[in-house]
N, C-alpha and C positions, 0 to 999 in steps of 0.2 A: 476737505480738510481734516485731519485727524487730531483730536487733541491728546497725543501721546507724546512724549519726549524722545529725545534722540537715542540711539541703540536700543528702539523696542520697548522702553521701558514706560509704563503709563503713569509715572508720578513724576513729572517734571517741575520745574519750578512754577510754570503756569498754572498749571493743574492744581496743586497743592495750595499756592496761595489763594487762588479764588474759590475753591472749596471751602477753605478756611473761612473767609470773607461773607461766602455764602452761608455758612451755618451761623455766623454771628448776625447776619441780617436776619435768617430765621428765628432764632432767640429774640432778638430785640423787638420783632414784629410781633411774637406772640405775647410779650409783654406790654405793647402799647395797643395792641386790637381794641380792647374794651374803650379806650380813648377814642379811637377813630370813628366807633360806632355811633359817637355823639353828634358829629360834624355832619352836616347837612349837604347832600351834592349840590355842585354848582352847575352842573349839565344834567340834561333829560334826553332821551332819547330822540326827541323832537328836535333837538340841536344839531343832530347828525345828519349829512349827505353821505349817504352810500355810494361810491364809485368804483364802477366795474370795468376795466379794459379787457376787451376780448378779441381774440384772433382764431378763427376756424375753431370755435367752440361748441358746435350744435350739440354735442353730446352731453355736455355737462351745463351749458349755460341756465338752463330753466332751473335746475336743482340748487344753482349758486343763488339764485334770484329769490327763490322760494324759502330758501333757509334765512335769507338776510329779511323776508318779510315778517318772519317770525320775530324781529326787533324793531323794525321801524316800518312807517306805511309805504306802500308802493310808490306815493309820489315824491319819496325821499330818495329813491334809487334811481341812479344816472350809470347807463350803459354805452360803452363806444365800441361797436363793432368795426374794428381796423383792420381795412383789408381783407375782410373775410371772404371765402370764395364757397362758401357752404351757407347752411340754414341759420346761422348765428344770429343775425338782426332778425328776422322773421320769427324765431322760437323766443327771442327775449320780448319781442313787442307783444308775444301772446300773455305775458305777465303784467301787462298794464302799467309798465312804468316807463321811464324817458329813455329812448334808444337813438343813438346815432349811428348813422351808416358813413365811414370814412373810406373813399376810394379815390386815388389810392391809397393804400396803408401809411402810417405815418410813424409807425413804431409806438411801444407802451407810452414813453413819457411824453411825446406829443399829442397821442391820444387824450393822456390825462389833461394837459394842456387846455385842449380842445373845449373838453366838458367844462373845466374851470370857467372859462372865458365865456363860452355860449350860455349857460345857464347862470352866471355870476354866483357861483357857489361861495365864493369867499366873503361877499356882502350878505348873504341870505343864512349861512350856517356858521356856526361857531366851531364846529368839527367837521373834518372830512375823514370819512373812512374808506382807504382803499383796500379792495379785494380782488385777488386773481379769481379768474373764472372758475378754475379748478377748485376754488377754496369754498366750503362751506362754513358760515358762522354759527358755533353753537348757540343756542338758544339763550345762554345765560352768560353768552360774552360781552356784552354792555353792562351788565348787573357787576361784573368784576373789574371791567377797565374803567368805567367812569368815575369812581371814587378816587382813582390815581389823579386826575386832573385838578383836584380840590388844592393839590399842591401847585401853585401858581409857575414855579420852575420847569413843571413838566411839560414838555411841549410835543411829546410823542409817545403812545403807548401800542406795543405791538405783542401780539399773541404768541402761543405754543403751538407748533406745528404738530398735528398728531393725525394718524390715519385711523378708518374704522377697520382694525384687525379682525379677519376672519378667522373662525373657529374653523380647524381643521386638524387632521391626524396624519393624512399622505403628505410628505414633503412635495413643494411645488416649487419650480424654479423662479417664478417672479414673485413669490412670496418671500424667496432667499434676498432678493434685491429690497423687496419692503423691509424685511426685518433688518438688514444693514444699515439702512437710512434711517430707519424708527431707534435704533440703538444708538447711532451717531447722534441722533438730535437730543434723545434722552441725555447723553454724557454730557452735550454741550450747555444743555438748558439747565442741569442740575450743578456741575461744575465749573461753569463759567458764565452764562449768560447771568445766572440769578443773582451772583456776586458782582459782577461788573454794572448792572443797573441799580446798585444800592445808591441812596441819595448820597452817600459820602464818597463814593469812588466814582460812578457815572463816567465810564470809559468803554462800554460796548462798541465795536467796531463796525456793526451794520444794523440797518434798520430794515429788518425782512419785508419784503414786498408782498408777501400774499396776503396779509392781514395786519392793516396797521392804521390807527386814528391819528391824526395830526389836529394842533390847534389850527384854526383858518389863518391866523394872523402869522403863524411862523411858517407854516407851508408856502403861503404867498413870498414869503421872503428867501424861500429856497430855490436854487437851479435846478430843477428836476429833468431838465431837457439838455445838459451839459453834451456838447458835440463828442464824439468820438469813444461814447462809452457803451458797452454791451448792455449793462444792468446799471440801475440808479441805486441801488439797496446801500453798496458802500460808499457811494459819492454821498448820498444824503445824512449817512452819519458822519462822514468826515467833514461836511460843511457845517452841522451842529457844533461839533466840537472845536472846529478852527474859529469858526466866527464867534462862538460861545453865546449860542442862540439859547440854550436852555439844556435840560437833560431828558434821557430816555426814561421811559417807563417800562415795567415788564411785570405782568401777573401770571403765573403758572396756570391760574385756573380760566385765564381768558384764552381760549382755544377756538383755532381754525382747523376744521378737518380737511386735510389736504391730499393730494393724490402724488404718490411717488413713481419714480419711473420702474416698468417692470420688467426691463431687458437691459443688456448691456449697451447697446446702441445709443440709447436714451439716457441713459445713466452719464455715459462719457460725455454726451453733447451738453446736458445741464450742468454737471460738474466744472467742466472745462468752461462754458460760459461763466461761471462763478467766478473760477479763478482769473481768466482773462480780466474779468469786469474789477476783480480786486486791484489786480496790477495795475490796470489803467488808472483806477483811481487815486493809486498813490504816486504815480507819474504826474497826474496832472495837479493832485494838492499838495504833494512834496510834503517834508517832513518839519515839524516844528517843535520848539521845546514843550513839553507837556507829559504830566503823567499818562495821559491817553497813549502817546507813542511810546514811552516806557513801557507800558503794559503790551502794546500791539509789536513792538520790536522783539521783547523776550519771547512771545508766541510765535511769531513768524518765524523767529531762527531756530525754534525748537522742532516747528512743523517742516523747515527746509532741512534740515539736519535728519530728520526723521525720516522723510521721504528717501534722501540719497541712502540714507541705512538701508530702508527696504527695497530700493532697486538693486542694490549691492548684495544683499543678503543671501541669494542663491550661491552667488561666488562666494562668499564668505562661509557657507556652509560646506561648499564641494572643496574649500581649501583646507578647512579646518580636518574634514573627513580624509584629505589625502596625506595628511601626517600620519595615519594609521594604515593606508594603502597605497601602494605604488601606482600613482596615475601621472604618467608620464608628461602631459601638457601642462600640469599644475606643479611640476618640480620646482621651477625658478619661483613661481607665486608663492610656493609653500615655504622656501628657504627666504623669502622676503618677510613672507606673514610670521614665521618663527623668531626673525629679528626685531620685531616690534616689540616695545616695553610691556605691552597688555597681552603678549600671547600667553604667558600660563595664568593669567586670570579669567579667559574666555574660554569655553569648552561647548560642544554641542548641546549638551544637558543644561548650560547656563542660557544659551540661546532659546532653547524649549521653554525654560521658565519665565524668561523676560519678555520673549515675543508672543508666544502662545499661551501659557496657562494663566498667566496674570491678566492678560486680554481676554480670555475665554471666561473667567472666574467673574469679570465684572459683567460681560454679557450674561452670564445665566443670572447675576443678581439684578440686572435692570430687566431680564425677561420674566423671572417670577415676581418681582416687585410691582410690574405694571399687568400682571397675569396673562403673560404670553410665554407659556412654557416651551412653544416650540422653538424659542431662542437657544434651548439646551443643545437642539440638533443642529440648527442654521450656524449657530455660534462657531461649530467646529470648522467652518470653511470660511470665516470670514478674512483669514490670513489673504487668500485671493484678491477680496475686496481693497484689504489694505493696499496690496501691491499695485493694485492698477489705479486706485486713487493717487497713490504717491506718483505713478507715472502721468497721470493725467496733470498733476502739479507741477513737476518739472517741467512738461512739454508747454505748460501755458505761459512760462515766465517770457520768452521771447516775443511772441505775439501780443502779450499783455503789454510790454513795455515799448514795442516796437512797431507792432500793428496798427491798422485803422480799421473802424467798425462803423456802421450805419444806425446800430440799434435796433434793428428789424429783428423779429422774432419766427421761431419757428416751433409751433404747440408739438409736445409728445403724443403718443398714443394715449386716448384717455379712457376712463373704466366709467360705463355710464352708472 
């Protein structure tokens, strides 16, 4: 999903409002930082069980576990090799942690439930840290995450997804996909998530499953294996808000080093899976009167309108161009377009500014701010990914609301 408003403009109601809220949170946070340093942590690393569900992850499972071992003992790490047909189980065992082999596979959610029940994790640990197999915990992850749990209302804390950006001069196609995803993540984190997870707002729509810490008593009361869902991330957030279980915490410095799709088929499958999971979650949980749904409703409407606009954009450009050139097939469309009240308000130049230039400027700023100057080049071609992402979203609506799924997973191609 792209956080930009209808008609291609990046400054819609949602992004403007939540950016302002994020700035307010940042300012007030700076003022109260000294006071927070006086508080003693309620939790320590020994209170945490790290849980890793994995399916055919032989390439990266050991590095995931090794990264976790920098923060907790191996005896606190629990891995479920769920229906893996490769060497995931064997390689996880080499790290001397707890490993379970599940055949046939049960899906991510049921694999997690198996670990919770077999090892009685809710009784033995105060916090449960769920990590995807392709994620590597940053060594300072717990340092930044644990203080948030000093607030008794915080039930979940999740990390920022980041990627180990390779230094390179010659552009490469798979880095283009990484750059697009990384730029989108930064924009969401800066302009949405940070403001939405402030203690005075608390309306974040998703609990990212790649690196998230739960209070054990809260996770025990959540239904993580709701039937008919492709992913649990949205459903868990909806449950927390709907049942008023608590608040979601977010600390930008809590980092999980992630892997992004490096080709179009993997990108398509992953984003489609997320979109279908979102629509399935809406179907199952419904709508209830709340600030959460006001925020989500406005955001969803903007994203939907934006996606429709992007799909129609090539036709709009041809139609506008046909007003200057004689293009037979577009004559009737041109006449209809010219009859619309906003005809004189929009031109090719307006579309260039609203759809490309502002978006590209934001990309360049994010790239330079994060020391990734390659965004200056890759950002020139992000329009194509905007179009594809819009197409994925619109094609996910019907299967999301009317289709069925078993929650089984297929891992994309991994990088060692």
